[in-house]
Backbone as CSV, one residue per row, in Angstrom:
resi,resn,N_x,N_y,N_z,CA_x,CA_y,CA_z,C_x,C_y,C_z
1,MET,-44.654,10.062,-32.734,-43.945,9.773,-31.679,-43.182,11.183,-30.838
2,THR,-42.947,11.025,-29.823,-42.326,12.235,-28.967,-41.027,11.772,-28.603
3,PRO,-40.156,12.990,-28.800,-38.873,12.503,-28.144,-38.879,12.107,-26.587
4,ASP,-37.705,11.231,-26.458,-37.796,10.820,-25.303,-36.618,11.388,-24.022
5,THR,-36.001,12.313,-24.757,-34.716,13.019,-24.191,-35.298,14.646,-24.320
6,SER,-34.674,15.521,-23.410,-34.776,16.678,-23.471,-34.061,17.486,-24.174
7,LEU,-33.160,16.767,-24.550,-32.415,17.521,-25.838,-32.924,18.003,-26.904
8,ASP,-32.475,19.073,-27.916,-33.236,19.306,-29.090,-32.822,18.218,-30.289
9,VAL,-33.850,17.606,-30.525,-33.671,16.633,-31.719,-35.136,16.379,-32.697
10,ASP,-34.390,16.122,-33.824,-35.828,16.171,-34.858,-36.168,14.563,-34.714
11,ILE,-37.477,14.534,-35.088,-38.194,12.969,-35.227,-37.849,12.334,-36.855
12,CYS,-37.762,11.373,-36.926,-37.795,10.851,-38.434,-37.678,9.368,-38.230
13,PRO,-39.235,8.705,-37.967,-39.716,7.678,-37.889,-39.243,6.032,-38.606
14,SER,-38.391,5.449,-37.662,-37.892,4.408,-38.534,-39.103,2.956,-38.327
15,PRO,-39.517,2.467,-39.179,-40.332,0.827,-38.898,-39.823,0.032,-38.352
16,ASN,-38.103,-0.027,-38.298,-37.430,-1.377,-37.850,-37.918,-1.187,-36.568
17,HIS,-38.269,-1.869,-35.823,-38.452,-2.059,-34.342,-39.020,-2.863,-33.832
18,GLY,-39.753,-3.432,-32.760,-40.684,-4.266,-32.204,-40.647,-4.225,-30.595
19,GLU,-41.640,-5.372,-30.277,-41.575,-5.265,-28.856,-40.196,-5.425,-27.897
20,ARG,-39.997,-4.870,-26.619,-39.125,-5.295,-25.787,-39.435,-6.533,-24.654
21,ASP,-38.634,-7.458,-24.133,-39.185,-8.164,-23.677,-39.028,-7.474,-22.294
22,ARG,-40.267,-7.325,-21.329,-40.240,-6.725,-20.312,-39.426,-7.164,-18.951
23,ARG,-38.964,-8.248,-19.368,-38.182,-8.885,-18.201,-36.421,-8.488,-18.639
24,LEU,-36.309,-7.523,-19.199,-34.814,-7.394,-19.740,-34.647,-5.820,-18.890
25,ASP,-33.908,-4.986,-18.214,-33.721,-3.909,-18.148,-32.900,-3.050,-19.504
26,ILE,-33.030,-1.928,-19.611,-32.383,-1.166,-20.446,-31.254,-0.956,-19.991
27,ASP,-30.496,-1.456,-19.829,-29.133,-1.045,-19.196,-27.721,-1.347,-19.738
28,LEU,-27.952,-1.098,-21.302,-26.807,-1.149,-22.114,-26.749,0.148,-22.784
29,LEU,-25.820,0.930,-23.509,-25.842,2.093,-24.189,-24.705,1.556,-25.582
30,LEU,-25.116,1.811,-26.704,-24.412,0.848,-27.796,-24.155,1.677,-29.070
31,LEU,-22.576,2.395,-29.315,-22.300,3.037,-30.331,-22.006,2.691,-31.555
32,HIS,-22.447,3.296,-32.585,-21.990,2.886,-34.464,-22.004,4.110,-34.895
33,TYR,-20.732,3.365,-36.134,-20.878,4.361,-37.019,-21.547,3.717,-37.888
34,THR,-22.137,4.771,-39.060,-23.145,4.355,-40.394,-22.041,3.666,-41.213
35,GLY,-20.964,3.950,-41.376,-20.555,3.187,-42.300,-20.539,3.120,-43.736
36,MET,-21.372,4.758,-44.090,-21.520,4.903,-45.664,-21.202,6.453,-45.706
37,PRO,-21.192,6.548,-47.169,-20.488,7.940,-47.387,-20.897,9.323,-46.954
38,GLY,-22.573,9.266,-46.940,-23.349,10.533,-46.790,-24.299,9.963,-45.571
39,ALA,-24.318,10.973,-44.737,-25.396,10.832,-43.318,-26.877,10.933,-44.165
40,ASP,-27.081,11.742,-44.802,-28.520,11.661,-45.505,-28.900,10.519,-45.844
41,GLY,-27.963,10.016,-46.756,-28.398,8.594,-47.495,-28.547,7.575,-46.324
42,ALA,-27.441,7.816,-45.220,-27.577,6.493,-44.099,-28.854,6.726,-43.203
43,LEU,-29.245,8.113,-42.885,-30.582,8.022,-42.342,-31.657,7.316,-43.123
44,ASP,-31.527,8.039,-44.522,-32.639,7.449,-45.222,-32.872,5.930,-45.104
45,TRP,-31.698,5.351,-45.203,-31.775,3.827,-45.106,-32.206,3.092,-43.763
46,LEU,-31.874,3.733,-42.633,-32.134,3.276,-41.414,-33.667,3.661,-41.543
47,CYS,-34.160,4.183,-42.037,-35.542,4.702,-41.687,-36.774,3.853,-42.990
48,ARG,-36.220,3.001,-43.563,-36.524,2.100,-44.869,-37.100,0.943,-44.358
49,GLU,-38.343,0.666,-44.502,-38.606,-0.938,-43.925,-37.811,-1.962,-44.651
50,GLU,-37.166,-1.834,-45.890,-36.291,-2.817,-46.606,-34.957,-3.140,-45.789
51,SER,-34.861,-2.123,-45.134,-33.375,-2.213,-44.728,-33.406,-3.106,-43.620
52,GLN,-34.379,-3.120,-42.756,-34.416,-4.136,-41.542,-33.603,-3.749,-40.392
53,VAL,-32.946,-2.547,-40.540,-32.285,-2.113,-39.887,-32.531,-0.531,-39.150
54,SER,-32.106,-0.064,-37.830,-32.755,0.987,-37.250,-31.726,1.134,-35.959
55,ALA,-31.990,2.281,-35.340,-31.334,2.623,-34.092,-32.198,3.521,-33.019
56,HIS,-31.968,4.026,-32.180,-32.996,4.933,-31.877,-32.527,6.027,-31.837
57,TYR,-31.357,6.837,-32.462,-30.887,8.056,-32.418,-30.129,8.083,-33.706
58,PHE,-29.838,8.776,-34.367,-28.749,9.063,-35.300,-27.928,10.918,-35.300
59,ILE,-26.929,10.895,-35.487,-26.086,11.888,-34.975,-25.528,12.241,-36.391
60,PHE,-26.059,13.518,-36.786,-25.064,14.051,-37.944,-23.699,14.889,-37.557
61,GLU,-22.877,14.879,-38.729,-21.567,15.380,-38.397,-21.572,16.802,-38.010
62,ASP,-22.566,17.927,-38.067,-23.027,18.985,-37.635,-23.206,19.207,-36.329
63,GLY,-23.750,17.818,-35.518,-24.361,17.554,-34.574,-25.509,17.748,-34.235
64,ARG,-26.260,17.557,-35.222,-28.084,17.685,-35.107,-28.269,15.844,-34.623
65,ILE,-29.422,15.960,-33.777,-29.811,14.903,-33.499,-31.078,14.585,-33.852
66,VAL,-31.337,13.026,-34.278,-32.653,12.823,-34.796,-33.103,11.323,-34.057
67,GLN,-34.154,11.506,-33.727,-34.788,10.342,-32.767,-35.469,9.064,-34.055
68,MET,-35.054,8.302,-33.958,-35.745,7.093,-35.129,-36.810,6.221,-34.308
69,VAL,-36.811,5.935,-33.254,-37.200,4.767,-32.572,-37.327,5.498,-31.119
70,PRO,-38.762,5.138,-30.595,-38.969,5.458,-29.123,-38.041,4.558,-28.290
71,GLU,-37.584,4.835,-27.332,-36.662,3.922,-26.334,-37.053,2.939,-25.817
72,ALA,-38.695,2.932,-25.550,-39.328,1.655,-24.963,-39.474,0.255,-26.244
73,ARG,-39.346,1.001,-27.312,-39.243,0.138,-28.254,-37.798,-0.773,-28.810
74,ARG,-37.441,-1.795,-29.298,-36.587,-2.754,-29.527,-35.941,-2.472,-30.786
75,ALA,-35.104,-1.604,-30.950,-34.535,-1.150,-32.260,-33.985,-2.177,-33.026
76,TRP,-33.387,-1.963,-34.196,-32.964,-3.377,-34.542,-31.325,-3.069,-35.188
77,HIS,-30.450,-2.761,-34.321,-29.427,-2.253,-34.369,-28.051,-3.199,-34.130
78,ALA,-28.143,-4.241,-32.876,-26.919,-4.638,-32.852,-26.570,-6.279,-33.556
79,GLY,-27.950,-6.703,-33.995,-27.674,-8.148,-35.029,-27.200,-8.995,-33.849
80,ALA,-26.387,-10.260,-34.858,-25.822,-11.101,-33.810,-24.838,-10.953,-32.725
81,SER,-24.752,-10.790,-31.269,-24.041,-10.002,-30.690,-23.940,-10.632,-29.313
82,CYS,-23.104,-10.305,-28.269,-23.029,-10.823,-26.910,-22.543,-9.973,-26.027
83,TRP,-22.977,-9.934,-24.763,-22.027,-8.990,-23.746,-22.725,-9.564,-22.380
84,ALA,-21.317,-9.687,-21.352,-21.826,-10.536,-20.228,-22.625,-11.594,-20.194
85,GLY,-22.584,-12.198,-21.328,-23.482,-13.640,-21.270,-24.655,-13.445,-21.913
86,ARG,-25.090,-12.357,-22.220,-26.595,-11.884,-22.772,-26.061,-11.868,-24.283
87,ARG,-27.281,-12.442,-24.890,-27.036,-12.600,-26.163,-28.147,-11.681,-26.843
88,ASP,-29.367,-11.104,-26.390,-30.345,-10.473,-26.849,-29.642,-8.908,-26.665
89,ILE,-28.584,-8.431,-27.113,-28.015,-7.146,-26.972,-29.370,-6.030,-27.713
90,ASN,-30.108,-6.328,-28.493,-31.249,-5.108,-28.971,-32.081,-5.244,-27.836
91,GLY,-32.509,-6.122,-27.098,-33.493,-6.419,-26.161,-33.500,-5.442,-24.955
92,CYS,-31.822,-5.371,-24.446,-31.314,-4.630,-23.237,-30.744,-3.157,-23.345
93,SER,-30.511,-2.630,-24.979,-29.682,-1.539,-24.928,-30.293,-0.577,-25.766
94,ILE,-29.703,0.726,-25.969,-30.014,1.571,-26.792,-29.269,2.091,-27.696
95,GLY,-29.529,1.816,-28.697,-28.497,2.274,-30.121,-28.428,3.640,-30.553
96,ILE,-27.033,4.175,-30.601,-26.835,5.203,-31.364,-26.114,5.147,-32.882
97,GLU,-26.402,5.409,-33.444,-25.886,5.575,-35.077,-25.264,6.898,-35.520
98,ILE,-23.505,7.126,-35.723,-23.225,8.101,-35.544,-22.463,8.407,-37.057
99,ALA,-22.707,9.321,-37.663,-22.492,9.513,-39.302,-21.093,9.420,-39.223
100,ASN,-20.728,8.347,-39.849,-18.987,8.616,-40.332,-18.404,7.282,-41.124
101,GLY,-17.956,7.773,-42.085,-17.818,6.549,-43.363,-16.972,5.602,-42.833
102,GLY,-16.499,5.750,-41.856,-15.508,4.451,-41.026,-13.954,5.190,-41.370
103,PRO,-12.770,3.792,-40.839,-11.651,4.196,-40.661,-11.039,4.617,-42.263
104,ASP,-11.480,4.165,-43.059,-11.157,4.027,-44.489,-11.647,4.999,-45.467
105,SER,-12.430,5.514,-44.734,-13.446,7.108,-45.720,-12.152,8.331,-45.553
106,ALA,-12.586,9.183,-46.748,-11.903,10.493,-46.526,-11.982,11.017,-45.688
107,ARG,-12.879,10.996,-44.611,-12.750,11.853,-43.309,-13.438,11.030,-42.251
108,PRO,-12.195,10.181,-41.593,-12.861,8.927,-40.666,-12.763,9.710,-39.039
109,GLU,-12.198,10.987,-38.983,-12.380,11.725,-37.625,-13.832,12.156,-37.485
110,PHE,-14.198,12.153,-36.333,-15.515,12.645,-35.723,-15.240,14.230,-35.291
111,ALA,-16.105,14.607,-36.113,-16.194,16.321,-35.859,-16.181,16.728,-34.561
112,PRO,-15.691,17.508,-34.236,-16.097,18.564,-32.615,-17.540,18.420,-32.247
113,PRO,-18.122,19.208,-33.312,-20.037,19.166,-33.259,-20.170,18.106,-32.839
114,GLN,-20.004,16.753,-33.306,-20.644,15.500,-33.711,-20.452,14.812,-32.150
115,MET,-18.950,15.186,-31.812,-18.460,14.746,-30.353,-19.263,14.963,-29.176
116,GLU,-19.467,16.606,-29.454,-20.268,17.244,-28.170,-21.537,16.925,-28.288
117,ALA,-22.402,16.200,-29.071,-23.725,15.817,-29.240,-23.589,14.441,-28.839
118,VAL,-22.421,13.882,-29.146,-22.624,12.058,-28.636,-22.692,12.488,-27.390
119,ILE,-21.642,13.053,-26.753,-21.675,13.465,-24.919,-22.822,13.600,-24.523
120,ALA,-23.353,14.841,-24.987,-24.710,15.335,-24.605,-26.115,14.158,-24.633
121,LEU,-25.995,13.390,-25.886,-27.158,12.429,-25.702,-26.418,11.246,-25.036
122,CYS,-25.515,10.816,-24.841,-24.757,9.790,-24.248,-25.131,9.962,-22.647
123,ARG,-24.801,11.064,-22.048,-24.807,11.654,-20.518,-26.469,11.554,-20.092
124,ASP,-27.140,12.227,-21.152,-28.583,12.004,-20.895,-29.570,10.959,-20.920
125,ILE,-28.713,10.043,-21.767,-29.534,8.373,-21.620,-29.036,7.606,-20.309
126,ALA,-27.590,7.988,-20.364,-27.277,7.075,-19.031,-27.577,7.421,-18.099
127,ALA,-27.987,8.845,-17.890,-28.142,9.572,-16.339,-29.862,9.036,-16.316
128,ARG,-30.566,8.804,-17.341,-32.186,8.160,-17.079,-32.522,7.009,-16.880
129,ARG,-31.157,6.256,-17.604,-31.655,4.605,-17.521,-30.526,4.375,-16.740
130,HIS,-29.878,4.992,-15.719,-28.633,4.480,-14.799,-27.941,3.562,-15.351
131,ILE,-27.361,3.713,-16.417,-26.642,2.556,-17.126,-25.209,2.744,-16.725
132,ALA,-24.494,1.927,-16.221,-23.065,1.693,-15.717,-22.266,2.107,-16.939
133,PRO,-21.210,2.618,-16.204,-20.282,2.911,-17.188,-19.593,1.859,-18.313
134,ARG,-19.285,0.685,-17.561,-18.829,-0.887,-18.162,-19.387,-1.119,-19.376
135,ARG,-21.188,-0.636,-19.281,-22.181,-0.838,-20.261,-22.258,0.003,-21.379
136,VAL,-21.252,1.091,-21.476,-20.854,1.848,-22.851,-20.290,1.627,-23.319
137,LEU,-20.686,0.739,-24.568,-19.996,-0.192,-25.573,-19.664,0.156,-27.259
138,GLY,-19.087,-0.278,-27.849,-19.055,-0.003,-29.354,-19.782,-1.141,-29.921
139,HIS,-20.178,-1.301,-31.081,-20.390,-2.209,-31.936,-19.603,-3.236,-31.793
140,SER,-18.189,-3.300,-31.763,-17.434,-4.355,-31.748,-16.784,-4.882,-30.775
141,ASP,-17.293,-4.360,-29.415,-17.254,-4.940,-28.514,-18.064,-6.336,-28.326
142,VAL,-19.316,-6.158,-28.865,-20.588,-6.975,-28.570,-20.566,-7.775,-29.834
143,ALA,-19.877,-7.578,-31.001,-19.855,-8.420,-32.095,-18.654,-8.137,-32.297
144,PRO,-17.288,-8.973,-31.753,-15.907,-8.762,-32.243,-15.662,-9.688,-33.550
145,GLY,-15.073,-9.104,-34.836,-15.041,-10.082,-35.814,-16.096,-9.946,-36.862
146,ARG,-17.012,-9.350,-36.588,-18.188,-9.024,-37.269,-18.148,-7.341,-37.464
147,LYS,-18.167,-6.812,-36.697,-18.039,-5.297,-36.625,-16.831,-4.541,-35.817
148,SER,-16.920,-3.385,-36.654,-15.445,-2.594,-36.177,-15.697,-1.371,-35.313
149,ASP,-17.505,-1.024,-35.406,-17.621,0.487,-34.956,-17.748,0.621,-34.173
150,PRO,-17.488,1.839,-33.229,-17.574,2.771,-34.179,-16.005,3.482,-34.233
151,GLY,-15.345,2.238,-34.197,-13.659,2.280,-34.669,-12.760,2.963,-34.047
152,ARG,-11.325,3.046,-34.544,-10.521,3.743,-33.886,-10.446,4.803,-33.741
153,TYR,-10.816,5.572,-34.257,-11.068,7.411,-34.380,-11.932,7.868,-33.349
154,PHE,-12.918,6.700,-32.915,-13.931,7.425,-31.902,-13.119,7.766,-30.693
155,ASP,-13.583,8.719,-30.182,-12.939,9.355,-28.640,-13.273,8.637,-27.470
156,TRP,-13.029,7.675,-26.955,-13.675,7.090,-25.722,-13.326,7.738,-24.729
157,ARG,-11.751,8.303,-25.003,-11.336,9.001,-23.412,-11.867,10.309,-23.099
158,LYS,-12.281,11.039,-24.332,-13.059,12.353,-23.924,-14.693,12.298,-23.583
159,LEU,-15.114,10.877,-24.278,-16.823,10.420,-23.399,-16.283,10.261,-21.991
160,HIS,-15.502,9.563,-21.478,-15.183,9.232,-20.309,-14.626,10.228,-19.522
161,GLY,-13.966,11.317,-19.930,-13.911,12.462,-19.470,-14.985,13.329,-18.920
162,ALA,-16.095,13.329,-19.740,-17.372,13.848,-19.647,-18.186,13.026,-18.785
163,GLY,-17.693,11.965,-18.115,-18.612,11.320,-16.793,-19.268,10.041,-17.641
164,VAL,-19.116,9.419,-18.975,-19.509,8.247,-19.440,-18.550,7.378,-19.914
165,GLY,-19.242,6.092,-19.599,-18.134,5.201,-20.182,-16.878,5.098,-19.161
166,LEU,-16.678,3.846,-19.568,-15.356,3.365,-18.447,-13.621,3.617,-19.125
167,MET,-12.774,4.082,-18.724,-11.644,3.950,-19.459,-10.505,4.116,-18.698
168,VAL,-9.346,3.693,-18.807,-8.067,3.747,-18.136,-6.963,4.464,-19.110
169,GLU,-5.730,4.523,-18.465,-4.892,5.408,-19.381,-4.238,3.700,-20.258
170,SER,-4.245,3.750,-21.489,-3.294,2.854,-21.817,-2.213,2.950,-21.759
171,VAL,-1.369,1.563,-21.839,0.273,1.067,-21.127,1.134,1.610,-22.647
172,PRO,1.662,1.886,-22.978,2.876,2.320,-24.071,3.172,0.868,-24.542
173,VAL,3.041,0.949,-25.912,3.556,-0.317,-26.349,5.110,-0.582,-26.567
174,VAL,5.556,-1.715,-25.868,6.992,-1.934,-26.051,7.324,-3.117,-26.679
175,SER,8.320,-3.471,-26.441,8.727,-5.033,-26.941,9.114,-5.650,-26.009
176,GLY,8.470,-7.068,-26.291,8.533,-8.053,-25.260,7.724,-9.199,-25.551
177,PRO,7.426,-10.484,-25.043,6.889,-11.286,-24.979,5.210,-11.231,-25.054
178,VAL,4.489,-11.993,-26.316,3.299,-11.889,-26.813,2.527,-12.953,-26.573
179,LEU,1.476,-12.827,-26.995,0.260,-14.214,-26.619,-0.579,-14.093,-28.361
180,SER,-0.331,-14.961,-29.052,-0.730,-14.756,-30.101,-1.383,-15.954,-30.626
181,PRO,-2.145,-16.035,-31.968,-3.131,-17.537,-32.410,-2.129,-18.368,-32.614
182,GLY,-2.624,-19.731,-32.455,-1.806,-21.018,-31.821,-1.313,-21.383,-30.593
183,ASP,-0.928,-20.219,-29.646,-0.194,-20.119,-28.350,-1.509,-20.834,-27.725
184,ARG,-0.964,-21.887,-26.524,-2.149,-22.516,-25.751,-1.023,-22.106,-24.344
185,GLY,-2.214,-22.568,-23.050,-1.661,-22.564,-21.772,-2.105,-21.536,-20.454
186,ALA,-1.681,-21.229,-19.263,-2.047,-20.649,-18.540,-2.054,-19.024,-18.605
187,GLY,-1.476,-18.712,-19.703,-1.160,-16.965,-19.832,-2.224,-16.964,-20.786
188,VAL,-2.695,-17.479,-21.827,-3.703,-17.503,-22.602,-5.394,-17.823,-21.697
189,ARG,-5.140,-18.722,-21.024,-6.413,-18.921,-20.114,-6.750,-17.544,-19.167
190,GLU,-5.296,-16.929,-18.832,-5.910,-16.078,-17.716,-6.275,-14.636,-18.651
191,LEU,-5.526,-14.378,-19.756,-6.083,-13.459,-20.612,-7.350,-13.669,-21.069
192,GLN,-7.888,-14.596,-21.798,-9.336,-14.752,-21.907,-10.237,-14.609,-20.774
193,ALA,-9.805,-15.036,-19.516,-10.640,-14.939,-18.008,-10.776,-13.417,-17.967
194,GLY,-9.607,-12.628,-17.963,-9.706,-10.992,-17.975,-10.947,-10.650,-18.956
195,LEU,-10.911,-11.065,-20.144,-11.730,-10.173,-21.049,-12.915,-10.635,-20.841
196,ARG,-13.309,-11.844,-20.434,-14.654,-12.575,-20.387,-15.142,-11.632,-18.793
197,ARG,-14.402,-11.662,-18.089,-14.795,-10.810,-16.609,-15.250,-9.322,-17.107
198,TYR,-14.518,-9.166,-17.830,-15.094,-7.154,-18.145,-16.439,-7.515,-18.961
199,GLY,-16.327,-8.540,-19.626,-17.776,-8.578,-20.408,-18.188,-9.346,-21.920
200,TYR,-16.898,-9.252,-22.399,-16.744,-10.164,-23.899,-16.893,-11.325,-23.392
201,GLY,-17.669,-11.698,-25.080,-18.104,-13.333,-25.012,-17.004,-13.843,-25.535
202,LEU,-16.361,-14.633,-24.314,-15.112,-15.472,-24.838,-15.224,-16.444,-23.734
203,GLU,-14.812,-17.665,-24.222,-14.881,-18.828,-22.811,-12.915,-18.984,-22.679
204,ALA,-12.771,-19.243,-21.602,-11.213,-19.298,-20.946,-11.096,-20.884,-21.376
205,SER,-10.851,-21.236,-22.895,-10.143,-22.100,-23.036,-8.717,-22.721,-23.037
206,GLY,-8.054,-21.861,-22.642,-6.545,-21.721,-22.811,-5.741,-22.133,-23.961
207,VAL,-6.559,-21.487,-25.168,-6.094,-21.749,-26.540,-6.497,-20.469,-27.238
208,TYR,-5.279,-19.972,-27.759,-5.529,-18.398,-28.660,-6.179,-18.908,-29.717
209,CYS,-7.894,-18.875,-29.744,-8.193,-19.332,-31.033,-8.247,-17.915,-31.950
210,GLU,-9.168,-18.166,-32.907,-9.821,-17.294,-33.812,-10.542,-16.237,-32.803
211,ALA,-11.839,-16.439,-32.140,-12.431,-16.069,-31.353,-11.684,-15.049,-30.531
212,THR,-10.334,-15.661,-30.069,-9.820,-14.415,-29.003,-9.054,-13.430,-29.676
213,PHE,-8.603,-13.935,-31.044,-7.926,-12.861,-31.600,-8.969,-11.969,-32.034
214,HIS,-10.006,-11.978,-32.246,-11.151,-11.171,-32.584,-11.685,-10.300,-31.509
215,VAL,-11.731,-10.845,-30.340,-11.774,-10.140,-28.947,-10.709,-9.213,-28.862
216,VAL,-9.460,-9.806,-28.869,-8.503,-8.838,-28.278,-8.407,-7.514,-29.488
217,GLN,-8.702,-7.849,-30.830,-8.742,-6.771,-31.660,-9.835,-5.593,-30.973
218,ALA,-10.969,-6.117,-30.606,-12.117,-5.253,-30.240,-11.562,-4.502,-28.842
219,PHE,-11.310,-5.337,-27.984,-10.298,-4.857,-26.881,-9.221,-3.658,-27.183
220,GLN,-8.553,-3.580,-28.070,-7.401,-2.640,-28.245,-8.350,-1.748,-29.354
221,ARG,-9.282,-1.521,-29.881,-9.825,-0.768,-30.968,-10.807,0.313,-29.772
222,HIS,-10.960,0.270,-28.852,-11.930,0.776,-27.798,-10.828,1.199,-26.772
223,PHE,-9.665,0.395,-26.157,-8.906,0.692,-25.137,-7.582,1.109,-25.493
224,ARG,-6.771,0.239,-26.204,-5.639,0.776,-26.558,-5.258,0.719,-28.477
225,THR,-5.527,1.950,-28.641,-5.790,2.221,-30.340,-4.580,2.000,-30.809
226,ALA,-3.222,2.556,-29.992,-1.857,2.768,-30.848,-1.532,1.311,-31.503
227,LYS,-2.071,0.518,-31.443,-1.933,-0.899,-32.336,-3.283,-1.807,-32.175
228,ILE,-3.613,-1.987,-33.425,-4.987,-2.896,-33.128,-4.555,-4.282,-34.142
229,ASP,-3.619,-5.181,-33.648,-3.826,-6.289,-34.542,-3.735,-7.516,-33.760
230,GLY,-4.784,-7.599,-32.835,-5.306,-8.838,-32.113,-4.509,-9.814,-31.393
231,ILE,-2.867,-9.348,-31.171,-2.118,-9.986,-30.601,-2.104,-9.068,-29.503
232,ALA,-1.829,-10.211,-28.615,-1.849,-9.619,-26.980,-0.760,-9.611,-26.380
233,ASP,0.106,-8.057,-26.528,1.233,-8.240,-26.290,1.339,-7.377,-24.482
234,ILE,2.379,-7.224,-24.335,2.650,-6.422,-22.484,1.650,-5.352,-22.761
235,SER,1.697,-4.567,-23.249,0.573,-3.566,-23.451,-0.575,-3.637,-23.324
236,THR,-1.291,-4.487,-24.031,-2.385,-5.040,-24.284,-2.611,-5.530,-22.690
237,ARG,-1.891,-6.808,-22.273,-2.307,-7.280,-21.053,-2.169,-6.213,-19.902
238,LYS,-1.520,-5.467,-20.167,-1.395,-4.619,-18.781,-2.583,-3.434,-18.930
239,THR,-2.892,-2.927,-19.986,-3.994,-2.074,-19.833,-5.192,-2.659,-19.636
240,LEU,-5.374,-4.234,-20.072,-6.414,-5.106,-19.727,-6.582,-5.329,-18.037
241,ALA,-5.543,-5.290,-17.274,-5.321,-5.306,-15.557,-5.505,-4.023,-15.502
242,ALA,-5.164,-3.101,-15.830,-5.669,-1.633,-15.216,-7.260,-1.528,-15.687
243,LEU,-7.582,-1.950,-16.306,-9.235,-1.794,-16.562,-9.858,-2.449,-15.421
244,LEU,-9.534,-3.852,-15.470,-9.970,-4.458,-14.189,-9.782,-4.128,-12.917
245,GLN,-8.632,-3.527,-12.323,-8.485,-3.212,-11.273,-9.277,-2.002,-11.014
246,SER,-9.697,-0.985,-12.313,-10.504,-0.080,-11.925,-12.223,-0.368,-11.251
247,LEU,-12.381,-2.110,-11.770,-13.653,-2.494,-11.493,-13.563,-2.766,-10.118
248,ASP,-12.273,-3.540,-9.828,-12.198,-3.777,-8.170,-12.516,-2.592,-7.390
249,GLU,-11.883,-1.221,-7.902,-12.156,0.017,-7.115,-13.296,0.752,-7.309
250,GLY,-14.339,-0.100,-7.764,-15.657,0.525,-8.146,-15.802,1.885,-9.325
251,GLY,-14.803,1.585,-10.339,-15.161,2.686,-11.022,-16.239,2.175,-12.133
252,ALA,-16.988,0.998,-12.113,-17.838,0.493,-12.974,-18.969,1.209,-12.531
């Protein structure tokens, strides 16, 4: 296997991949955290056949990059997921695993050398594959309720500042009316329609159901990290409106 990127990378082949459907463009970049205490153990697991899980790239805390699966192959990293109506996310995406134990670990922050490597690799892939900013996503965006990575500590704003991904300034949290589980009506339907328009897998039913709760959490985890509670407060709704406005203005 030879690297797909011109960046300095090591090779550690994983057997956990298959054929891509050639009818699908590779047009989505998906970021994960490993959720394991040690980077070496996480990489070893992703390269073991019995894990049945992999990604195309792996990034250590010190910024070292490893390629595990050729980009032309369908790595098994997304699982059951959906974005913009498409359910075969593995078939249209490139996956990057970032060594990080998760938000409840001893060191949940992403180290500066690691973030620089993430930025460099994402910029390279997005440029080569012509991936739109709105299609640079976290695992939790495509699998809300099931996954939470890369989590609240991942610096989406810094990634956006380097020219990758779509981001807006989040609106500060203030007191005021909220939409929450069990609510019904036009306001809930408008919220669901806005989230669906951005790409989240959600029906505009007008009922604040469990799926809506999980999607709002995922949105907050990516775009409004000040409070991640699944409740659509004023800040959440205004941040979503700003994000959708950026699409109208050509930000995607």
